[in-house]
C-alpha positions as CSV (number, residue, x, y, z in Angstrom):
1,X,32.0,93.6,47.3
2,X,33.1,90.0,46.5
3,X,36.6,89.5,45.2
4,X,35.4,87.6,42.1
5,X,32.9,90.4,41.2
6,X,35.6,93.1,41.4
7,X,37.9,90.9,39.3
8,X,35.2,90.5,36.7
9,X,34.7,94.3,36.6
10,X,38.4,94.8,36.1
11,X,38.5,92.3,33.3
12,X,35.5,93.8,31.6
13,X,37.1,97.3,31.9
14,X,40.2,95.9,30.2
15,X,38.2,94.4,27.4
16,X,36.4,97.7,26.8
17,X,39.7,99.5,26.8
18,X,42.1,97.2,25.0
19,X,44.1,100.1,23.6
20,X,44.8,101.1,27.2
21,X,46.3,97.7,27.9
22,X,48.4,98.1,24.8
23,X,49.6,101.5,25.9
24,X,50.6,100.3,29.4
25,X,52.6,97.5,27.8
26,X,54.3,100.0,25.5
27,X,55.2,102.2,28.4
28,X,56.5,99.3,30.5
29,X,58.6,98.2,27.5
30,X,60.2,101.6,27.2
31,X,60.9,101.9,31.0
32,X,62.2,98.3,31.5
33,X,64.3,98.2,28.3
34,X,67.2,100.3,29.7
35,X,67.4,98.2,32.9
36,X,68.4,95.0,31.0
37,X,71.6,94.5,29.1
38,X,73.7,91.8,27.5
39,X,72.2,88.5,26.3
40,X,69.2,88.9,28.7
41,X,68.5,92.3,27.2
42,X,68.3,90.7,23.7
43,X,65.9,88.1,25.1
44,X,63.8,90.8,26.7
45,X,63.7,92.8,23.5
46,X,62.5,89.8,21.5
47,X,59.9,88.7,24.1
48,X,58.8,92.3,24.6
49,X,58.1,92.8,20.9
50,X,56.2,89.5,20.8
51,X,54.0,90.6,23.7
52,X,53.4,93.9,22.1
53,X,52.5,92.3,18.8
54,X,50.0,90.0,20.5
55,X,48.4,92.9,22.5
56,X,48.2,94.9,19.3
57,X,46.4,92.1,17.5
58,X,44.0,91.9,20.5
59,X,43.4,95.7,20.6
60,X,42.7,96.1,16.9
61,X,39.0,96.0,16.2
62,X,39.3,95.0,12.6
63,X,37.6,92.6,10.2
64,X,38.5,88.9,10.1
65,X,40.4,89.3,6.8
66,X,42.5,92.2,8.1
67,X,43.3,90.4,11.3
68,X,44.3,87.3,9.4
69,X,46.7,89.3,7.2
70,X,48.2,91.0,10.3
71,X,48.4,87.7,12.1
72,X,50.4,86.1,9.3
73,X,52.7,89.2,9.3
74,X,53.0,88.9,13.1
75,X,54.1,85.2,12.7
76,X,56.8,86.3,10.2
77,X,57.9,89.0,12.6
78,X,58.2,86.7,15.6
79,X,60.0,84.1,13.5
80,X,62.5,86.7,12.2
81,X,63.1,88.0,15.7
82,X,63.7,84.5,17.1
83,X,66.1,83.6,14.3
84,X,68.0,86.8,14.8
85,X,68.3,86.2,18.5
86,X,69.6,82.7,17.8
87,X,72.6,84.1,16.1
88,X,71.6,84.3,12.4
89,X,72.6,88.0,12.3
90,X,72.6,88.0,8.5
91,X,68.8,88.0,8.7
92,X,68.8,91.2,10.8
93,X,67.8,93.5,7.9
94,X,64.9,91.3,7.1
95,X,63.9,91.1,10.7
96,X,63.9,94.9,11.0
97,X,62.0,95.3,7.8
98,X,59.3,92.8,8.8
99,X,59.0,94.4,12.2
100,X,58.7,97.9,10.7
101,X,56.0,96.6,8.3
102,X,54.0,95.0,11.1
103,X,54.3,98.0,13.5
104,X,53.3,100.3,10.6
105,X,50.3,98.2,9.8
106,X,49.1,98.1,13.4
107,X,49.6,101.9,13.6
108,X,47.5,102.4,10.5
109,X,44.8,100.1,12.0
110,X,44.8,102.1,15.3
111,X,44.6,105.4,13.4
112,X,41.7,104.1,11.4
113,X,39.9,103.2,14.6
114,X,40.8,106.5,16.4
115,X,40.0,108.9,13.5
116,X,36.7,107.4,12.4
117,X,33.4,109.3,12.8
118,X,32.1,107.4,15.8
119,X,32.0,109.0,19.2
120,X,35.3,109.5,21.1
121,X,35.7,106.9,23.9
122,X,38.3,106.3,26.6
123,X,39.6,103.4,24.5
124,X,40.1,105.7,21.5
125,X,42.1,108.2,23.6
126,X,44.4,105.3,24.7
127,X,44.5,104.2,21.1
128,X,45.6,107.6,19.9
129,X,48.5,107.7,22.4
130,X,49.5,104.1,21.6
131,X,49.5,104.9,17.8
132,X,51.8,107.8,18.5
133,X,54.2,105.5,20.4
134,X,54.1,102.9,17.7
135,X,55.0,105.5,15.1
136,X,58.2,106.0,17.0
137,X,58.8,102.3,17.2
138,X,58.2,101.9,13.5
139,X,60.8,104.5,12.6
140,X,63.2,103.1,15.1
141,X,63.1,99.8,13.2
142,X,63.5,101.7,9.9
143,X,66.5,103.6,11.3
144,X,68.0,100.2,12.4
145,X,67.4,98.8,8.9
146,X,69.1,101.8,7.3
147,X,72.0,101.4,9.6
148,X,72.4,97.8,8.5
149,X,72.4,98.8,4.8
150,X,74.5,102.0,5.3
151,X,76.6,101.4,8.5
152,X,77.5,105.1,8.9
153,X,74.1,106.7,8.4
154,X,74.1,108.2,11.9
155,X,76.8,109.9,14.0
156,X,76.5,109.8,17.8
157,X,78.5,110.9,20.7
158,X,80.8,108.2,22.3
159,X,78.3,108.0,25.3
160,X,75.6,106.7,23.0
161,X,77.6,104.6,20.6
162,X,81.2,103.8,21.7
163,X,81.6,101.4,18.7
164,X,79.9,103.7,16.2
165,X,76.8,101.4,16.1
166,X,73.5,102.3,17.5
167,X,71.5,99.5,19.1
168,X,67.7,99.3,18.9
169,X,67.0,101.0,22.3
170,X,69.2,103.9,21.2
171,X,67.3,104.1,17.9
172,X,64.0,104.1,19.8
173,X,65.2,107.0,22.0
174,X,66.4,108.9,18.9
175,X,63.1,108.2,17.1
176,X,61.1,109.7,19.9
177,X,63.3,112.9,19.9
178,X,62.6,113.2,16.2
179,X,58.9,112.5,16.4
180,X,58.4,115.1,19.1
181,X,60.8,117.6,17.4
182,X,62.9,117.7,20.6
183,X,66.2,117.4,18.8
184,X,68.9,117.2,21.6
185,X,71.6,116.9,18.9
186,X,73.7,114.1,20.3
187,X,72.6,111.8,17.4
188,X,72.6,113.3,13.9
189,X,71.9,111.9,10.5
190,X,74.8,111.7,8.1
191,X,73.5,110.2,4.8
192,X,70.8,111.7,2.6
193,X,68.5,108.7,3.1
194,X,68.8,109.1,6.9
195,X,67.8,112.8,6.6
196,X,64.9,111.9,4.4
197,X,63.5,109.4,6.9
198,X,63.9,112.0,9.7
199,X,62.0,114.6,7.6
200,X,59.2,112.1,7.0
201,X,58.9,111.3,10.7
202,X,58.9,114.9,11.7
203,X,56.2,115.7,9.2
204,X,54.1,112.7,10.5
205,X,54.5,113.9,14.1
206,X,53.2,117.4,13.3
207,X,50.4,116.1,11.0
208,X,49.3,113.5,13.6
209,X,48.7,116.2,16.3
210,X,47.0,118.4,13.7
211,X,44.6,115.7,12.5
212,X,43.8,114.6,16.0
213,X,43.0,118.1,17.1
214,X,40.9,118.7,14.0
215,X,39.0,115.4,14.7
216,X,38.2,116.4,18.2
217,X,37.2,120.0,17.2
218,X,34.9,118.6,14.5
219,X,33.3,116.2,17.0
220,X,32.5,118.9,19.5
221,X,31.1,121.1,16.7
222,X,28.8,118.4,15.5
223,X,27.8,117.6,19.1
224,X,26.9,121.3,19.6
225,X,24.7,121.4,16.5
226,X,22.5,118.5,17.8
227,X,21.9,120.0,21.2
228,X,18.4,121.3,21.7
């Protein structure tokens, strides 16, 4: 089989399964993020978020108007992340807010795509997992925003936060433990608003699994009715 033909088949598979490419990028971001630190870690965080935003825009199969609105929001997000990385830390709350808004919008778009009444495909399965990961990313940004507004919203062991400040990777880890109801206990909420956000994320995590299982069960039930 010629090399160019195999390459074209792989590209075609990636185009059919755009959510799979997004999921791979999200997993690589989670795995590589702990390996970088210092100023390079900040650069990697900014570039990683930019790549994820671009792949999310590519994966969303939405109308032109929706993509235009998300594209403008993505530009604001990239600009806010760049400004924050350049030392304008007073804009960090706005950066986290815009990032959370964009990630939440992309998550909603993926859920709309995954939970519609069309047949389940491999790309939709990838999209369901990617949306689950993006829920955790969204709440990690919200936790970071809350920490900027209320510096002592969370209490963590000295191993996780020697200076009583949780960075974004730690917030991401904490968000995944909340979403999956793991609850290791080394990071705990202190303020009422922090507890409220955690309650919402826990409820969304349970509801997401319930809705997805119900969607699949209803699909198989309808498929069985149409069989001869």
